Short mmCIF file of the C-alpha atoms (twelve columns), coordinates in Angstrom:
data_MODEL
# 
_entry.id   MODEL 
# 
loop_
_atom_site.group_PDB 
_atom_site.id 
_atom_site.type_symbol 
_atom_site.label_atom_id 
_atom_site.label_alt_id 
_atom_site.label_comp_id 
_atom_site.label_asym_id 
_atom_site.label_seq_id 
_atom_site.Cartn_x 
_atom_site.Cartn_y 
_atom_site.Cartn_z 
_atom_site.pdbx_PDB_model_num 
ATOM 1   C CA . UNK A 1   -15.107 -80.486  82.256 1 
ATOM 2   C CA . UNK A 2   -14.143 -80.474  78.594 1 
ATOM 3   C CA . UNK A 3   -16.714 -78.308  76.781 1 
ATOM 4   C CA . UNK A 4   -15.563 -79.621  73.406 1 
ATOM 5   C CA . UNK A 5   -16.482 -83.137  74.468 1 
ATOM 6   C CA . UNK A 6   -19.749 -81.890  75.913 1 
ATOM 7   C CA . UNK A 7   -20.672 -80.118  72.653 1 
ATOM 8   C CA . UNK A 8   -19.918 -83.314  70.718 1 
ATOM 9   C CA . UNK A 9   -22.241 -85.255  73.033 1 
ATOM 10  C CA . UNK A 10  -24.940 -82.584  72.571 1 
ATOM 11  C CA . UNK A 11  -24.698 -82.759  68.781 1 
ATOM 12  C CA . UNK A 12  -25.073 -86.543  68.727 1 
ATOM 13  C CA . UNK A 13  -27.944 -86.452  71.216 1 
ATOM 14  C CA . UNK A 14  -29.724 -83.765  69.190 1 
ATOM 15  C CA . UNK A 15  -29.187 -85.361  65.769 1 
ATOM 16  C CA . UNK A 16  -29.641 -88.981  66.927 1 
ATOM 17  C CA . UNK A 17  -26.705 -89.935  64.712 1 
ATOM 18  C CA . UNK A 18  -22.928 -89.729  64.889 1 
ATOM 19  C CA . UNK A 19  -22.768 -89.148  61.139 1 
ATOM 20  C CA . UNK A 20  -25.184 -86.206  61.087 1 
ATOM 21  C CA . UNK A 21  -23.596 -84.771  64.257 1 
ATOM 22  C CA . UNK A 22  -20.138 -84.884  62.626 1 
ATOM 23  C CA . UNK A 23  -21.496 -83.016  59.601 1 
ATOM 24  C CA . UNK A 24  -23.102 -80.436  61.867 1 
ATOM 25  C CA . UNK A 25  -19.839 -79.812  63.718 1 
ATOM 26  C CA . UNK A 26  -17.688 -80.028  60.551 1 
ATOM 27  C CA . UNK A 27  -15.415 -82.715  61.976 1 
ATOM 28  C CA . UNK A 28  -14.783 -86.344  61.035 1 
ATOM 29  C CA . UNK A 29  -17.011 -89.055  62.506 1 
ATOM 30  C CA . UNK A 30  -14.079 -90.922  64.146 1 
ATOM 31  C CA . UNK A 31  -12.989 -87.712  65.848 1 
ATOM 32  C CA . UNK A 32  -16.503 -87.100  67.094 1 
ATOM 33  C CA . UNK A 33  -16.864 -90.682  68.355 1 
ATOM 34  C CA . UNK A 34  -13.597 -90.441  70.258 1 
ATOM 35  C CA . UNK A 35  -14.645 -87.154  71.914 1 
ATOM 36  C CA . UNK A 36  -17.897 -88.704  73.130 1 
ATOM 37  C CA . UNK A 37  -16.092 -91.820  74.405 1 
ATOM 38  C CA . UNK A 38  -13.558 -89.578  76.171 1 
ATOM 39  C CA . UNK A 39  -16.418 -87.833  77.980 1 
ATOM 40  C CA . UNK A 40  -17.898 -91.182  79.046 1 
ATOM 41  C CA . UNK A 41  -14.500 -92.506  80.208 1 
ATOM 42  C CA . UNK A 42  -13.755 -89.329  82.133 1 
ATOM 43  C CA . UNK A 43  -16.833 -89.792  84.313 1 
ATOM 44  C CA . UNK A 44  -17.193 -93.577  84.081 1 
ATOM 45  C CA . UNK A 45  -20.690 -93.368  82.610 1 
ATOM 46  C CA . UNK A 46  -22.616 -94.559  79.554 1 
ATOM 47  C CA . UNK A 47  -24.531 -91.836  77.708 1 
ATOM 48  C CA . UNK A 48  -25.684 -93.735  74.598 1 
ATOM 49  C CA . UNK A 49  -27.012 -97.162  73.770 1 
ATOM 50  C CA . UNK A 50  -25.207 -98.131  70.574 1 
ATOM 51  C CA . UNK A 51  -26.966 -100.832 68.527 1 
ATOM 52  C CA . UNK A 52  -25.370 -101.129 65.120 1 
ATOM 53  C CA . UNK A 53  -25.932 -97.772  63.422 1 
ATOM 54  C CA . UNK A 54  -28.703 -96.875  65.831 1 
ATOM 55  C CA . UNK A 55  -27.958 -94.530  68.753 1 
ATOM 56  C CA . UNK A 56  -30.314 -93.804  71.659 1 
ATOM 57  C CA . UNK A 57  -29.789 -91.923  74.891 1 
ATOM 58  C CA . UNK A 58  -29.462 -93.700  78.206 1 
ATOM 59  C CA . UNK A 59  -31.501 -92.339  81.090 1 
ATOM 60  C CA . UNK A 60  -28.479 -90.371  82.274 1 
ATOM 61  C CA . UNK A 61  -27.793 -89.198  78.731 1 
ATOM 62  C CA . UNK A 62  -31.345 -87.859  78.417 1 
ATOM 63  C CA . UNK A 63  -30.999 -85.854  81.631 1 
ATOM 64  C CA . UNK A 64  -27.633 -84.508  80.461 1 
ATOM 65  C CA . UNK A 65  -29.112 -83.590  77.077 1 
ATOM 66  C CA . UNK A 66  -31.693 -81.375  78.786 1 
ATOM 67  C CA . UNK A 67  -28.845 -79.621  80.584 1 
ATOM 68  C CA . UNK A 68  -26.657 -79.206  77.480 1 
ATOM 69  C CA . UNK A 69  -29.665 -77.871  75.586 1 
ATOM 70  C CA . UNK A 70  -29.924 -75.000  78.064 1 
ATOM 71  C CA . UNK A 71  -26.149 -74.559  78.205 1 
ATOM 72  C CA . UNK A 72  -25.539 -74.265  74.472 1 
ATOM 73  C CA . UNK A 73  -28.683 -72.221  73.856 1 
ATOM 74  C CA . UNK A 74  -27.244 -69.672  76.302 1 
ATOM 75  C CA . UNK A 75  -23.811 -69.941  74.661 1 
ATOM 76  C CA . UNK A 76  -25.356 -69.373  71.226 1 
ATOM 77  C CA . UNK A 77  -27.256 -66.382  72.580 1 
ATOM 78  C CA . UNK A 78  -24.034 -64.941  73.995 1 
ATOM 79  C CA . UNK A 79  -22.316 -65.502  70.654 1 
ATOM 80  C CA . UNK A 80  -25.157 -63.681  68.875 1 
ATOM 81  C CA . UNK A 81  -24.972 -60.775  71.318 1 
ATOM 82  C CA . UNK A 82  -21.240 -60.438  70.772 1 
ATOM 83  C CA . UNK A 83  -21.588 -60.758  67.007 1 
ATOM 84  C CA . UNK A 84  -24.324 -58.126  66.926 1 
ATOM 85  C CA . UNK A 85  -22.145 -55.839  68.996 1 
ATOM 86  C CA . UNK A 86  -19.146 -56.370  66.746 1 
ATOM 87  C CA . UNK A 87  -21.260 -55.632  63.661 1 
ATOM 88  C CA . UNK A 88  -22.944 -52.696  65.459 1 
ATOM 89  C CA . UNK A 89  -26.427 -54.093  64.986 1 
ATOM 90  C CA . UNK A 90  -27.003 -53.262  68.650 1 
ATOM 91  C CA . UNK A 91  -25.318 -51.086  71.250 1 
ATOM 92  C CA . UNK A 92  -25.631 -47.865  73.211 1 
ATOM 93  C CA . UNK A 93  -23.597 -44.708  72.677 1 
ATOM 94  C CA . UNK A 94  -23.385 -41.898  75.222 1 
ATOM 95  C CA . UNK A 95  -22.602 -38.747  73.284 1 
ATOM 96  C CA . UNK A 96  -21.731 -35.341  74.755 1 
ATOM 97  C CA . UNK A 97  -21.733 -31.995  72.959 1 
ATOM 98  C CA . UNK A 98  -21.129 -28.368  73.839 1 
ATOM 99  C CA . UNK A 99  -22.828 -27.213  70.612 1 
ATOM 100 C CA . UNK A 100 -25.895 -29.376  69.856 1 
ATOM 101 C CA . UNK A 101 -26.382 -27.926  66.363 1 
ATOM 102 C CA . UNK A 102 -22.943 -29.228  65.334 1 
ATOM 103 C CA . UNK A 103 -23.565 -32.786  66.534 1 
ATOM 104 C CA . UNK A 104 -26.938 -33.321  64.817 1 
ATOM 105 C CA . UNK A 105 -25.474 -34.281  61.385 1 
ATOM 106 C CA . UNK A 106 -23.367 -36.908  63.145 1 
ATOM 107 C CA . UNK A 107 -26.436 -38.245  64.966 1 
ATOM 108 C CA . UNK A 108 -28.315 -38.488  61.659 1 
ATOM 109 C CA . UNK A 109 -25.413 -40.376  60.061 1 
ATOM 110 C CA . UNK A 110 -25.291 -42.774  63.028 1 
ATOM 111 C CA . UNK A 111 -29.013 -43.472  62.759 1 
ATOM 112 C CA . UNK A 112 -28.769 -44.157  59.024 1 
ATOM 113 C CA . UNK A 113 -25.671 -46.389  59.224 1 
ATOM 114 C CA . UNK A 114 -26.388 -48.180  62.520 1 
ATOM 115 C CA . UNK A 115 -30.145 -48.043  63.227 1 
ATOM 116 C CA . UNK A 116 -29.872 -50.608  66.051 1 
ATOM 117 C CA . UNK A 117 -27.527 -48.421  68.119 1 
ATOM 118 C CA . UNK A 118 -29.289 -46.314  70.762 1 
ATOM 119 C CA . UNK A 119 -27.813 -42.857  71.367 1 
ATOM 120 C CA . UNK A 120 -28.132 -40.787  74.548 1 
ATOM 121 C CA . UNK A 121 -27.106 -37.136  74.050 1 
ATOM 122 C CA . UNK A 122 -26.091 -34.836  76.889 1 
ATOM 123 C CA . UNK A 123 -25.157 -31.175  76.442 1 
ATOM 124 C CA . UNK A 124 -23.448 -28.463  78.460 1 
ATOM 125 C CA . UNK A 125 -20.652 -25.977  78.186 1 
ATOM 126 C CA . UNK A 126 -17.217 -27.177  77.113 1 
ATOM 127 C CA . UNK A 127 -15.938 -27.575  80.660 1 
ATOM 128 C CA . UNK A 128 -18.936 -29.705  81.673 1 
ATOM 129 C CA . UNK A 129 -18.737 -31.891  78.550 1 
ATOM 130 C CA . UNK A 130 -15.011 -32.438  79.066 1 
ATOM 131 C CA . UNK A 131 -15.593 -33.419  82.715 1 
ATOM 132 C CA . UNK A 132 -18.273 -35.913  81.638 1 
ATOM 133 C CA . UNK A 133 -15.901 -37.452  79.091 1 
ATOM 134 C CA . UNK A 134 -13.002 -37.836  81.519 1 
ATOM 135 C CA . UNK A 135 -15.324 -39.246  84.213 1 
ATOM 136 C CA . UNK A 136 -16.724 -41.868  81.761 1 
ATOM 137 C CA . UNK A 137 -20.219 -40.382  81.821 1 
ATOM 138 C CA . UNK A 138 -20.084 -40.106  78.016 1 
ATOM 139 C CA . UNK A 139 -18.247 -42.259  75.465 1 
ATOM 140 C CA . UNK A 140 -17.563 -39.631  72.805 1 
ATOM 141 C CA . UNK A 141 -17.818 -35.853  72.868 1 
ATOM 142 C CA . UNK A 142 -17.914 -33.082  70.305 1 
ATOM 143 C CA . UNK A 143 -16.284 -30.209  72.138 1 
ATOM 144 C CA . UNK A 144 -13.932 -27.294  71.773 1 
ATOM 145 C CA . UNK A 145 -12.053 -28.326  74.943 1 
ATOM 146 C CA . UNK A 146 -9.538  -31.005  75.849 1 
ATOM 147 C CA . UNK A 147 -7.563  -31.182  72.603 1 
ATOM 148 C CA . UNK A 148 -4.256  -31.414  74.461 1 
ATOM 149 C CA . UNK A 149 -5.392  -33.551  77.393 1 
ATOM 150 C CA . UNK A 150 -3.117  -36.645  77.476 1 
ATOM 151 C CA . UNK A 151 -6.031  -38.761  78.722 1 
ATOM 152 C CA . UNK A 152 -7.945  -38.157  75.503 1 
ATOM 153 C CA . UNK A 153 -7.770  -39.007  71.831 1 
ATOM 154 C CA . UNK A 154 -9.083  -35.979  69.906 1 
ATOM 155 C CA . UNK A 155 -9.274  -35.035  66.232 1 
ATOM 156 C CA . UNK A 156 -10.367 -31.648  64.809 1 
ATOM 157 C CA . UNK A 157 -13.655 -31.795  62.922 1 
ATOM 158 C CA . UNK A 158 -14.545 -28.152  62.237 1 
ATOM 159 C CA . UNK A 159 -13.265 -24.607  62.649 1 
ATOM 160 C CA . UNK A 160 -15.423 -21.570  63.368 1 
ATOM 161 C CA . UNK A 161 -14.824 -17.952  64.331 1 
ATOM 162 C CA . UNK A 162 -16.035 -15.987  67.322 1 
ATOM 163 C CA . UNK A 163 -17.880 -12.811  66.396 1 
ATOM 164 C CA . UNK A 164 -19.874 -10.128  68.152 1 
ATOM 165 C CA . UNK A 165 -23.584 -9.726   67.508 1 
ATOM 166 C CA . UNK A 166 -25.970 -6.931   68.294 1 
ATOM 167 C CA . UNK A 167 -29.608 -5.877   67.982 1 
ATOM 168 C CA . UNK A 168 -30.172 -3.796   64.853 1 
ATOM 169 C CA . UNK A 169 -31.752 -1.043   66.961 1 
ATOM 170 C CA . UNK A 170 -28.600 -0.839   69.123 1 
ATOM 171 C CA . UNK A 171 -26.274 2.166    68.457 1 
ATOM 172 C CA . UNK A 172 -23.825 -0.295   66.857 1 
ATOM 173 C CA . UNK A 173 -26.568 -2.121   64.989 1 
ATOM 174 C CA . UNK A 174 -25.814 -0.620   61.598 1 
ATOM 175 C CA . UNK A 175 -22.124 -1.505   61.684 1 
ATOM 176 C CA . UNK A 176 -20.310 -4.491   60.121 1 
ATOM 177 C CA . UNK A 177 -17.363 -4.399   62.553 1 
ATOM 178 C CA . UNK A 178 -16.405 -2.857   65.861 1 
ATOM 179 C CA . UNK A 179 -13.063 -1.955   67.459 1 
ATOM 180 C CA . UNK A 180 -12.094 -3.099   70.931 1 
ATOM 181 C CA . UNK A 181 -12.236 0.460    72.250 1 
ATOM 182 C CA . UNK A 182 -15.783 0.840    70.953 1 
ATOM 183 C CA . UNK A 183 -16.788 -2.551   72.304 1 
ATOM 184 C CA . UNK A 184 -15.316 -1.763   75.737 1 
ATOM 185 C CA . UNK A 185 -17.660 1.220    76.070 1 
ATOM 186 C CA . UNK A 186 -20.791 -0.916   75.655 1 
ATOM 187 C CA . UNK A 187 -22.607 -3.375   77.867 1 
ATOM 188 C CA . UNK A 188 -21.398 -6.893   77.038 1 
ATOM 189 C CA . UNK A 189 -23.440 -10.105  77.157 1 
ATOM 190 C CA . UNK A 190 -20.986 -12.940  77.876 1 
ATOM 191 C CA . UNK A 191 -21.225 -16.678  78.498 1 
ATOM 192 C CA . UNK A 192 -20.426 -18.224  81.872 1 
ATOM 193 C CA . UNK A 193 -16.959 -19.445  82.878 1 
ATOM 194 C CA . UNK A 194 -16.373 -22.864  81.351 1 
ATOM 195 C CA . UNK A 195 -17.715 -21.761  77.966 1 
ATOM 196 C CA . UNK A 196 -15.201 -22.103  75.126 1 
ATOM 197 C CA . UNK A 197 -16.607 -18.991  73.444 1 
ATOM 198 C CA . UNK A 198 -15.736 -17.019  76.549 1 
ATOM 199 C CA . UNK A 199 -12.306 -18.664  76.842 1 
ATOM 200 C CA . UNK A 200 -11.418 -17.849  73.223 1 
ATOM 201 C CA . UNK A 201 -12.614 -14.270  73.647 1 
ATOM 202 C CA . UNK A 202 -10.677 -13.771  76.903 1 
ATOM 203 C CA . UNK A 203 -7.513  -15.252  75.362 1 
ATOM 204 C CA . UNK A 204 -7.824  -12.891  72.388 1 
ATOM 205 C CA . UNK A 205 -8.286  -9.951   74.756 1 
ATOM 206 C CA . UNK A 206 -5.203  -10.975  76.762 1 
ATOM 207 C CA . UNK A 207 -3.120  -11.183  73.582 1 
ATOM 208 C CA . UNK A 208 -4.247  -7.633   72.796 1 
ATOM 209 C CA . UNK A 209 -3.344  -6.505   76.321 1 
ATOM 210 C CA . UNK A 210 -6.953  -6.160   77.431 1 
ATOM 211 C CA . UNK A 211 -9.325  -7.987   79.808 1 
ATOM 212 C CA . UNK A 212 -12.984 -8.224   80.725 1 
ATOM 213 C CA . UNK A 213 -12.211 -6.151   83.821 1 
ATOM 214 C CA . UNK A 214 -12.356 -3.071   81.578 1 
ATOM 215 C CA . UNK A 215 -16.021 -3.470   80.822 1 
ATOM 216 C CA . UNK A 216 -18.233 -1.143   82.857 1 
ATOM 217 C CA . UNK A 217 -21.142 -3.560   82.628 1 
ATOM 218 C CA . UNK A 218 -21.316 -7.312   81.968 1 
ATOM 219 C CA . UNK A 219 -24.327 -9.563   81.759 1 
ATOM 220 C CA . UNK A 220 -23.261 -13.179  82.312 1 
ATOM 221 C CA . UNK A 221 -25.595 -15.885  80.956 1 
ATOM 222 C CA . UNK A 222 -25.407 -19.667  81.085 1 
ATOM 223 C CA . UNK A 223 -26.380 -20.620  77.522 1 
ATOM 224 C CA . UNK A 224 -26.158 -19.421  73.935 1 
ATOM 225 C CA . UNK A 225 -29.959 -19.256  73.865 1 
ATOM 226 C CA . UNK A 226 -29.965 -16.844  76.825 1 
ATOM 227 C CA . UNK A 227 -27.271 -14.722  75.152 1 
ATOM 228 C CA . UNK A 228 -29.302 -14.615  71.945 1 
ATOM 229 C CA . UNK A 229 -32.451 -13.507  73.789 1 
ATOM 230 C CA . UNK A 230 -30.645 -10.857  75.845 1 
ATOM 231 C CA . UNK A 231 -28.982 -9.296   72.798 1 
ATOM 232 C CA . UNK A 232 -32.176 -9.443   70.727 1 
ATOM 233 C CA . UNK A 233 -34.003 -7.181   73.210 1 
ATOM 234 C CA . UNK A 234 -31.118 -4.686   73.271 1 
ATOM 235 C CA . UNK A 235 -29.421 -5.551   76.572 1 
ATOM 236 C CA . UNK A 236 -25.942 -5.349   75.052 1 
ATOM 237 C CA . UNK A 237 -23.466 -6.756   72.544 1 
ATOM 238 C CA . UNK A 238 -22.980 -10.517  72.624 1 
ATOM 239 C CA . UNK A 239 -20.088 -12.788  71.697 1 
ATOM 240 C CA . UNK A 240 -20.763 -16.082  69.934 1 
ATOM 241 C CA . UNK A 241 -19.351 -18.607  67.465 1 
ATOM 242 C CA . UNK A 242 -20.525 -17.525  64.018 1 
ATOM 243 C CA . UNK A 243 -21.836 -21.067  63.328 1 
ATOM 244 C CA . UNK A 244 -24.036 -20.912  66.447 1 
ATOM 245 C CA . UNK A 245 -25.744 -17.620  65.636 1 
ATOM 246 C CA . UNK A 246 -29.248 -18.521  64.528 1 
ATOM 247 C CA . UNK A 247 -30.732 -16.404  61.715 1 
ATOM 248 C CA . UNK A 248 -32.756 -13.574  63.244 1 
ATOM 249 C CA . UNK A 249 -33.809 -10.381  61.430 1 
ATOM 250 C CA . UNK A 250 -33.486 -8.488   64.715 1 
ATOM 251 C CA . UNK A 251 -29.726 -9.140   64.872 1 
ATOM 252 C CA . UNK A 252 -26.597 -8.110   63.022 1 
ATOM 253 C CA . UNK A 253 -23.052 -9.497   63.118 1 
ATOM 254 C CA . UNK A 254 -20.020 -7.409   64.060 1 
ATOM 255 C CA . UNK A 255 -16.537 -8.557   63.061 1 
ATOM 256 C CA . UNK A 256 -13.771 -7.970   65.608 1 
ATOM 257 C CA . UNK A 257 -10.727 -7.106   63.453 1 
ATOM 258 C CA . UNK A 258 -7.254  -7.680   64.843 1 
ATOM 259 C CA . UNK A 259 -8.275  -10.406  67.298 1 
ATOM 260 C CA . UNK A 260 -7.396  -14.106  67.007 1 
ATOM 261 C CA . UNK A 261 -10.841 -15.602  67.487 1 
ATOM 262 C CA . UNK A 262 -10.596 -18.979  65.772 1 
ATOM 263 C CA . UNK A 263 -12.449 -21.789  67.536 1 
ATOM 264 C CA . UNK A 264 -11.834 -25.462  66.723 1 
ATOM 265 C CA . UNK A 265 -14.297 -28.241  67.543 1 
ATOM 266 C CA . UNK A 266 -12.849 -31.679  68.307 1 
ATOM 267 C CA . UNK A 267 -14.316 -35.157  68.394 1 
ATOM 268 C CA . UNK A 268 -12.812 -36.768  71.474 1 
ATOM 269 C CA . UNK A 269 -12.874 -39.975  73.495 1 
ATOM 270 C CA . UNK A 270 -10.827 -41.372  76.359 1 
ATOM 271 C CA . UNK A 271 -7.713  -43.162  75.150 1 
ATOM 272 C CA . UNK A 272 -8.811  -46.371  76.858 1 
ATOM 273 C CA . UNK A 273 -12.094 -46.250  74.883 1 
ATOM 274 C CA . UNK A 274 -10.511 -45.706  71.458 1 
ATOM 275 C CA . UNK A 275 -10.354 -49.492  70.848 1 
ATOM 276 C CA . UNK A 276 -14.149 -49.813  71.040 1 
ATOM 277 C CA . UNK A 277 -15.667 -50.761  67.672 1 
ATOM 278 C CA . UNK A 278 -18.577 -48.379  68.241 1 
ATOM 279 C CA . UNK A 279 -16.321 -45.472  69.209 1 
ATOM 280 C CA . UNK A 280 -14.137 -46.088  66.147 1 
ATOM 281 C CA . UNK A 281 -17.268 -46.103  63.989 1 
ATOM 282 C CA . UNK A 282 -18.254 -42.676  65.331 1 
ATOM 283 C CA . UNK A 283 -14.851 -41.261  64.388 1 
ATOM 284 C CA . UNK A 284 -15.096 -42.834  60.923 1 
ATOM 285 C CA . UNK A 285 -18.547 -41.328  60.394 1 
ATOM 286 C CA . UNK A 286 -17.345 -37.907  61.553 1 
ATOM 287 C CA . UNK A 287 -15.045 -37.796  58.512 1 
ATOM 288 C CA . UNK A 288 -18.097 -38.013  56.244 1 
ATOM 289 C CA . UNK A 289 -20.146 -35.248  57.884 1 
ATOM 290 C CA . UNK A 290 -17.547 -32.530  58.464 1 
# 
C-alpha cells in the first residue's frame, strides 16, 4: 500500500475538493489527482463520484475515509510525540548522584528550562551510582567514579578537597590541621567501601606509605549523614569532602597537610546514550551551573 496515495485520498475526502486538498498538502492539483487515480487503479475500485467540479465519496470511499481518519490521526499523534520529545517538551530522565547536594542546582536548571521533563533521582555511594549507570538503571550520573571507564562519556564538573572534621569538644577540636601521626592515634569515622571519599583517602594514605590498618579503632558508616552524626557526638574524627560538610557549630574542620586529597566530580553517561537529545541537554545545562 502506498501511504502517499492514501494520504492524498484522505485529504480530498476530508476537504471535499481536489483544489483545497492540494493546497492542504502543498502539492499541485494534477499531482494530487494522479495519486488518487493511482490508488483506485491499484485496487480496481472507485472511491469518488466526480461530477464536474463536484466530488463525493462512493460507499467504499466513505468506509475507507473512516479508516484513514483513524490512521492519520494516530500518525499525527505519533509525529507530535516525536516532535515534543525532540524539543524536550516531554520526556523522562533517570538521574543518579553520589552527592545529592551537588546535583540539586542541575535539577533546578532542568526544571526551569524543560518543565515538561520528569526527573527521577536515585542516590548511593559512588560504586552504586556507577553500577546503576553501566547497567542502564540511570541515564546520567553525577559521580566521582568512572572517569576512565571506556563504556562511559564523562566530563569534570567540579573539584573539591577531602578534609577531616571533628567535634569541637574533641581533644583535636581546637586545631585547624592535624598530622597523619596524630590522626592515626585517634578513633576514625570512615565511609563504607565503595565511597569515593574513602577511596581518595586510602589512595592518599598509600602514597604516604600508610594504610587504614594502622588505626586502632575504626567506625565504618554507610552515609555522610551517619558520619556527621557520629563525629558530632564525639565518636571520632571523620573524613569528608569539604563541600559536603554541612554547617554545624558543634564541628570544626581539620586540614590534612601533605596529602593529595583532591576529589573531582564528573557528569557521566553511557557512550551509547550520548546521542540522546535529552542527555545532551543535561550536559549543556551542567556547563551553566558549575
